[in-house]
C-alpha positions as CSV (number, residue, x, y, z in Angstrom):
1,M,34.9,-4.2,70.1
2,N,32.5,-6.4,72.0
3,P,30.1,-4.2,74.0
4,M,30.1,-4.9,77.7
5,H,28.1,-3.8,80.7
6,C,29.4,-3.3,84.2
7,I,26.8,-3.3,87.0
8,Q,27.9,-2.5,90.6
9,A,25.7,-4.3,93.1
10,E,25.8,-1.5,95.6
11,Q,24.3,0.9,93.0
12,V,21.3,-1.3,92.5
13,A,18.3,-0.6,94.8
14,P,17.5,-3.7,97.0
15,Q,14.0,-5.2,96.8
16,A,12.7,-6.5,100.2
17,W,11.3,-10.0,100.2
18,R,7.6,-10.2,101.1
19,N,8.3,-12.7,103.9
20,G,10.8,-10.3,105.5
21,G,13.6,-12.9,105.3
22,G,16.0,-10.8,103.2
23,Q,16.4,-8.7,100.1
24,T,17.5,-9.0,96.5
25,R,19.5,-6.7,94.1
26,E,18.6,-7.6,90.5
27,L,21.8,-7.1,88.5
28,L,20.6,-8.4,85.1
29,A,17.3,-9.6,83.6
30,W,17.4,-10.7,80.0
31,P,15.7,-9.8,77.7
32,D,13.7,-7.7,80.2
33,A,12.6,-7.7,83.8
34,Q,9.0,-8.8,83.2
35,N,9.6,-11.6,80.7
36,W,13.1,-12.7,81.7
37,Q,14.8,-15.9,80.5
38,L,17.9,-15.1,82.5
39,R,18.1,-13.4,85.8
40,I,21.3,-12.7,87.8
41,S,20.9,-11.3,91.3
42,R,22.7,-10.8,94.7
43,A,20.7,-11.7,97.8
44,D,21.1,-10.9,101.4
45,I,19.5,-13.7,103.5
46,A,18.7,-12.4,107.0
47,A,16.5,-15.3,108.4
48,S,16.1,-19.0,107.9
49,G,13.1,-20.1,105.8
50,P,12.1,-21.6,102.4
51,F,13.2,-20.3,99.1
52,S,10.6,-19.0,96.7
53,A,9.4,-21.5,94.1
54,F,10.2,-20.8,90.4
55,A,8.6,-23.5,88.3
56,G,10.3,-24.2,85.1
57,V,13.5,-22.4,86.2
58,Q,17.0,-23.8,86.7
59,R,18.9,-22.2,89.5
60,W,22.6,-21.8,90.4
61,F,23.4,-20.5,93.9
62,A,26.7,-19.7,95.7
63,V,27.4,-18.2,99.1
64,L,29.6,-15.0,98.9
65,S,30.0,-14.1,102.6
66,G,28.8,-15.0,106.1
67,H,29.0,-18.2,108.0
68,G,27.1,-20.2,105.4
69,L,23.8,-22.0,105.3
70,V,22.2,-25.4,104.8
71,L,19.8,-26.0,101.9
72,H,17.2,-28.7,102.7
73,M,16.5,-30.1,99.2
74,P,13.3,-32.2,98.7
75,T,14.0,-35.6,96.9
76,P,11.6,-37.6,94.8
77,D,11.0,-40.1,97.6
78,R,9.8,-37.2,99.8
79,H,12.9,-37.2,101.9
80,T,15.2,-34.1,102.4
81,L,18.8,-33.9,101.3
82,D,20.8,-31.4,103.4
83,D,23.6,-29.5,101.5
84,L,26.0,-27.4,103.5
85,L,27.2,-24.3,101.6
86,L,30.0,-22.0,102.7
87,P,31.9,-19.1,101.0
88,G,34.3,-20.7,98.6
89,H,32.2,-23.8,97.9
90,I,31.3,-24.6,94.3
91,P,27.9,-23.3,93.2
92,V,25.0,-25.6,93.6
93,H,22.6,-26.2,90.8
94,F,18.9,-27.2,91.4
95,D,15.4,-27.1,90.0
96,G,13.9,-23.8,91.0
97,G,10.5,-25.4,91.4
98,L,11.7,-27.4,94.4
99,A,11.8,-24.4,96.7
100,P,14.3,-25.8,99.2
101,G,14.3,-24.8,102.9
102,C,17.2,-22.7,104.1
103,T,18.8,-22.7,107.6
104,L,21.4,-20.0,108.3
105,I,24.4,-21.4,110.3
106,N,25.3,-18.3,112.3
107,G,23.8,-15.1,111.0
108,P,23.1,-13.5,107.6
109,T,24.7,-14.5,104.4
110,Q,25.2,-12.8,101.0
111,D,24.7,-14.9,98.0
112,L,24.8,-15.0,94.2
113,N,21.9,-16.3,92.1
114,L,21.6,-17.2,88.5
115,M,18.2,-18.3,87.2
116,A,17.5,-19.5,83.7
117,R,14.1,-20.2,82.1
118,G,14.8,-22.4,79.2
119,G,18.1,-22.6,77.3
120,Q,21.4,-23.6,78.9
121,A,23.3,-21.8,81.6
122,C,26.2,-22.2,84.0
123,M,27.9,-20.7,87.1
124,L,31.4,-21.8,88.0
125,A,34.2,-20.6,90.2
126,V,36.9,-18.6,88.6
127,D,40.4,-20.2,88.6
128,T,42.7,-17.2,88.3
129,D,45.5,-19.4,86.9
130,Q,43.4,-20.8,84.1
131,P,41.7,-18.9,81.1
132,W,38.0,-19.8,80.5
133,H,36.5,-20.2,77.0
134,S,32.8,-20.1,77.3
135,N,30.7,-22.2,74.9
136,H,27.6,-20.1,75.6
137,T,26.4,-17.3,73.4
138,M,26.5,-14.7,76.1
139,C,28.6,-14.7,79.3
140,G,29.9,-12.7,82.2
141,L,31.7,-12.6,85.5
142,Y,30.8,-11.5,89.1
143,T,33.5,-10.7,91.5
144,T,33.5,-9.8,95.2
145,H,36.9,-8.1,95.0
146,S,38.5,-5.7,92.5
147,G,40.5,-7.1,89.7
148,L,41.3,-7.1,86.0
149,W,39.3,-9.0,83.4
150,S,40.8,-9.7,80.0
151,G,39.4,-11.2,76.8
152,G,41.4,-11.0,73.6
153,Q,42.3,-7.4,73.0
154,Q,39.8,-6.1,75.6
155,T,40.6,-5.5,79.3
156,Q,38.4,-4.1,82.0
157,V,39.2,-3.1,85.6
158,L,36.4,-4.2,87.9
159,A,35.5,-2.8,91.3
160,A,34.4,-5.1,94.1
161,H,30.9,-6.6,93.8
162,T,30.6,-5.9,90.1
163,L,28.9,-7.9,87.4
164,L,30.5,-7.7,84.0
165,W,28.2,-8.9,81.2
166,L,29.0,-9.6,77.5
167,Q,26.0,-9.9,75.1
168,H,28.3,-11.9,72.7
169,T,30.9,-14.3,74.0
170,P,34.5,-13.5,72.9
171,A,36.1,-15.9,70.4
172,T,39.2,-15.9,72.6
173,P,39.5,-17.2,76.2
174,M,38.9,-14.9,79.1
175,Q,40.8,-14.5,82.3
176,F,40.4,-12.7,85.6
177,R,43.0,-11.8,88.3
178,F,42.2,-10.2,91.6
179,D,43.9,-6.9,92.5
180,E,46.6,-7.9,94.9
181,T,46.8,-4.4,96.3
182,A,43.1,-4.5,97.4
183,P,42.6,-4.3,101.2
184,D,42.5,-7.7,102.8
185,D,39.5,-8.3,105.0
186,A,37.7,-11.3,106.6
187,H,36.1,-12.3,103.3
188,P,38.2,-14.4,100.8
189,P,38.1,-13.0,97.3
190,L,35.6,-14.9,95.1
191,A,34.6,-14.6,91.5
192,F,32.3,-16.7,89.2
193,W,32.0,-17.2,85.5
194,L,28.5,-17.0,84.2
195,G,27.1,-18.2,80.8
196,Y,23.8,-18.4,79.0
197,T,22.5,-19.7,75.7
198,P,18.8,-19.0,75.0
199,E,16.8,-21.7,73.3
200,T,16.3,-19.6,70.2
201,S,20.1,-19.0,69.7
202,P,22.2,-21.1,67.3
203,C,24.1,-24.0,68.8
204,P,27.0,-22.8,71.0
205,R,30.5,-23.3,69.8
206,S,32.3,-26.5,70.8
Protein backbone atom coordinates (compact mmCIF):
# COMPACT_ATOMS: atom_id res chain seq x y z
CA MET A 1 0.00 0.00 0.00
CA ASN A 2 1.18 3.48 -0.84
CA PRO A 3 1.54 5.45 2.43
CA MET A 4 -0.50 8.65 2.50
CA HIS A 5 -0.76 11.64 4.78
CA CYS A 6 -3.94 13.60 5.49
CA ILE A 7 -3.53 17.09 6.94
CA GLN A 8 -6.60 19.05 7.98
CA ALA A 9 -6.01 22.78 7.61
CA GLU A 10 -7.99 23.74 10.70
CA GLN A 11 -5.72 21.55 12.85
CA VAL A 12 -2.60 23.45 11.72
CA ALA A 13 -1.71 26.53 13.78
CA PRO A 14 -1.82 29.74 11.69
CA GLN A 15 1.27 31.91 11.38
CA ALA A 16 0.56 35.66 11.29
CA TRP A 17 2.25 37.69 8.57
CA ARG A 18 4.73 40.28 9.76
CA ASN A 19 2.93 43.00 7.79
CA GLY A 20 -0.38 42.19 9.50
CA GLY A 21 -2.11 41.52 6.17
CA GLY A 22 -3.07 37.92 6.83
CA GLN A 23 -2.01 34.52 8.08
CA THR A 24 -0.74 31.23 6.67
CA ARG A 25 -1.23 27.59 7.64
CA GLU A 26 1.70 25.50 6.40
CA LEU A 27 0.24 22.14 5.38
CA LEU A 28 3.34 20.53 3.90
CA ALA A 29 7.04 21.37 3.66
CA TRP A 30 9.29 18.87 1.90
CA PRO A 31 11.83 17.65 2.80
CA ASP A 32 11.63 19.87 5.93
CA ALA A 33 10.39 23.27 7.05
CA GLN A 34 13.82 24.94 7.09
CA ASN A 35 15.15 23.71 3.74
CA TRP A 36 11.98 23.09 1.79
CA GLN A 37 11.90 22.41 -1.92
CA LEU A 38 8.10 22.12 -1.90
CA ARG A 39 5.71 24.06 0.30
CA ILE A 40 1.91 23.82 0.29
CA SER A 41 -0.08 26.24 2.42
CA ARG A 42 -3.46 27.84 2.90
CA ALA A 43 -3.55 31.58 3.39
CA ASP A 44 -6.16 34.00 4.70
CA ILE A 45 -5.59 37.41 3.13
CA ALA A 46 -7.17 40.13 5.27
CA ALA A 47 -5.82 43.29 3.61
CA SER A 48 -4.57 44.45 0.22
CA GLY A 49 -0.81 44.68 -0.21
CA PRO A 50 2.22 43.12 -1.90
CA PHE A 51 3.04 39.43 -1.78
CA SER A 52 6.34 38.40 -0.20
CA ALA A 53 9.20 37.86 -2.65
CA PHE A 54 10.54 34.30 -3.01
CA ALA A 55 13.52 34.45 -5.38
CA GLY A 56 14.13 31.21 -7.26
CA VAL A 57 10.69 29.85 -6.40
CA GLN A 58 7.82 29.01 -8.74
CA ARG A 59 4.37 29.69 -7.31
CA TRP A 60 0.86 28.39 -8.01
CA PHE A 61 -2.05 30.26 -6.43
CA ALA A 62 -5.83 29.75 -6.36
CA VAL A 63 -8.66 31.54 -4.54
CA LEU A 64 -10.77 29.19 -2.43
CA SER A 65 -13.39 31.56 -1.00
CA GLY A 66 -14.29 35.23 -0.66
CA HIS A 67 -15.07 37.77 -3.36
CA GLY A 68 -11.71 37.38 -5.05
CA LEU A 69 -8.74 39.61 -5.67
CA VAL A 70 -6.64 41.24 -8.36
CA LEU A 71 -2.95 40.39 -8.70
CA HIS A 72 -0.83 43.22 -10.09
CA MET A 73 1.93 41.33 -11.88
CA PRO A 74 5.11 43.23 -12.89
CA THR A 75 6.17 42.76 -16.52
CA PRO A 76 9.66 42.96 -18.08
CA ASP A 77 8.84 46.37 -19.61
CA ARG A 78 8.08 47.73 -16.11
CA HIS A 79 4.34 47.78 -16.65
CA THR A 80 1.79 45.89 -14.55
CA LEU A 81 -0.56 43.17 -15.74
CA ASP A 82 -3.75 42.90 -13.67
CA ASP A 83 -5.14 39.39 -13.19
CA LEU A 84 -8.62 38.96 -11.66
CA LEU A 85 -8.89 35.78 -9.60
CA LEU A 86 -12.18 34.42 -8.22
CA PRO A 87 -13.14 31.13 -6.53
CA GLY A 88 -13.40 28.53 -9.29
CA HIS A 89 -10.84 30.19 -11.57
CA ILE A 90 -7.93 28.03 -12.71
CA PRO A 91 -4.77 28.41 -10.58
CA VAL A 92 -2.31 31.08 -11.68
CA HIS A 93 1.39 30.25 -12.03
CA PHE A 94 4.09 32.90 -11.63
CA ASP A 95 7.68 33.59 -10.60
CA GLY A 96 7.78 33.97 -6.83
CA GLY A 97 10.52 36.58 -7.09
CA LEU A 98 8.14 39.03 -8.77
CA ALA A 99 6.21 39.73 -5.52
CA PRO A 100 3.01 40.98 -7.21
CA GLY A 101 0.69 43.44 -5.54
CA CYS A 102 -2.69 42.22 -4.35
CA THR A 103 -5.97 44.15 -4.16
CA LEU A 104 -8.92 42.50 -2.43
CA ILE A 105 -12.23 43.06 -4.22
CA ASN A 106 -14.64 43.05 -1.28
CA GLY A 107 -13.19 41.67 1.92
CA PRO A 108 -10.88 38.81 2.92
CA THR A 109 -10.14 35.77 0.79
CA GLN A 110 -8.90 32.27 1.53
CA ASP A 111 -6.31 30.92 -0.87
CA LEU A 112 -4.24 27.84 -1.71
CA ASN A 113 -0.51 28.16 -2.41
CA LEU A 114 2.02 25.75 -3.86
CA MET A 115 5.67 26.87 -3.98
CA ALA A 116 8.48 24.87 -5.57
CA ARG A 117 12.19 25.59 -5.35
CA GLY A 118 13.68 23.66 -8.25
CA GLY A 119 12.17 20.59 -9.89
CA GLN A 120 8.77 20.54 -11.59
CA ALA A 121 5.38 21.12 -10.01
CA CYS A 122 1.73 21.64 -10.88
CA MET A 123 -1.62 22.69 -9.44
CA LEU A 124 -4.76 22.08 -11.47
CA ALA A 125 -8.47 22.01 -10.76
CA VAL A 126 -10.04 18.61 -10.22
CA ASP A 127 -12.55 17.43 -12.83
CA THR A 128 -14.67 14.95 -10.86
CA ASP A 129 -15.74 13.27 -14.11
CA GLN A 130 -12.18 12.56 -15.24
CA PRO A 131 -9.44 10.45 -13.60
CA TRP A 132 -6.02 12.09 -13.26
CA HIS A 133 -2.75 10.26 -13.88
CA SER A 134 0.08 12.36 -12.46
CA ASN A 135 3.45 12.27 -14.20
CA HIS A 136 5.16 13.60 -11.05
CA THR A 137 7.03 11.46 -8.54
CA MET A 138 4.86 12.65 -5.61
CA CYS A 139 1.38 14.09 -5.66
CA GLY A 140 -1.70 15.01 -3.68
CA LEU A 141 -5.04 16.73 -3.52
CA TYR A 142 -6.56 19.61 -1.56
CA THR A 143 -10.33 19.85 -1.20
CA THR A 144 -12.55 22.50 0.34
CA HIS A 145 -15.43 20.01 0.75
CA SER A 146 -15.64 16.41 1.96
CA GLY A 147 -15.42 13.64 -0.59
CA LEU A 148 -13.90 10.32 -1.63
CA TRP A 149 -10.43 9.94 -3.17
CA SER A 150 -9.54 6.74 -4.98
CA GLY A 151 -6.34 5.49 -6.58
CA GLY A 152 -6.08 1.89 -7.72
CA GLN A 153 -7.04 -0.35 -4.79
CA GLN A 154 -6.83 2.52 -2.29
CA THR A 155 -9.63 4.82 -1.21
CA GLN A 156 -9.73 7.59 1.38
CA VAL A 157 -12.62 9.65 2.74
CA LEU A 158 -11.51 13.26 3.10
CA ALA A 159 -13.01 15.91 5.35
CA ALA A 160 -13.45 19.48 4.16
CA HIS A 161 -10.22 21.51 3.90
CA THR A 162 -7.92 18.49 3.88
CA LEU A 163 -4.63 17.97 2.06
CA LEU A 164 -4.00 14.36 1.03
CA TRP A 165 -0.36 13.75 0.11
CA LEU A 166 1.31 10.69 -1.43
CA GLN A 167 5.08 10.43 -1.29
CA HIS A 168 4.94 8.07 -4.30
CA THR A 169 2.52 8.66 -7.16
CA PRO A 170 0.25 5.65 -7.81
CA ALA A 171 0.75 3.74 -11.04
CA THR A 172 -2.99 3.91 -11.68
CA PRO A 173 -5.12 7.03 -12.28
CA MET A 174 -6.69 8.81 -9.32
CA GLN A 175 -10.17 10.26 -8.98
CA PHE A 176 -12.02 12.45 -6.49
CA ARG A 177 -15.75 12.91 -6.00
CA PHE A 178 -17.41 15.39 -3.65
CA ASP A 179 -19.76 14.12 -0.97
CA GLU A 180 -23.20 14.95 -2.32
CA THR A 181 -24.70 14.74 1.17
CA ALA A 182 -22.37 17.45 2.53
CA PRO A 183 -24.17 20.65 3.60
CA ASP A 184 -24.53 23.17 0.81
CA ASP A 185 -23.34 26.66 1.68
CA ALA A 186 -22.36 29.86 -0.10
CA HIS A 187 -18.99 28.43 -1.23
CA PRO A 188 -18.81 26.15 -4.27
CA PRO A 189 -16.91 22.89 -3.71
CA LEU A 190 -13.37 23.15 -5.03
CA ALA A 191 -10.52 20.64 -5.22
CA PHE A 192 -7.06 20.75 -6.77
CA TRP A 193 -4.57 18.12 -7.89
CA LEU A 194 -0.99 18.85 -6.81
CA GLY A 195 2.20 17.29 -8.10
CA TYR A 196 5.95 17.63 -7.60
CA THR A 197 9.13 16.08 -9.01
CA PRO A 198 12.39 17.15 -7.29
CA GLU A 199 15.40 17.85 -9.44
CA THR A 200 17.22 14.88 -7.91
CA SER A 201 14.44 12.41 -8.77
CA PRO A 202 14.43 10.13 -11.83
CA CYS A 203 12.58 11.40 -14.87
CA PRO A 204 8.80 11.26 -14.33
CA ARG A 205 6.73 8.67 -16.13
CA SER A 206 5.25 9.71 -19.45
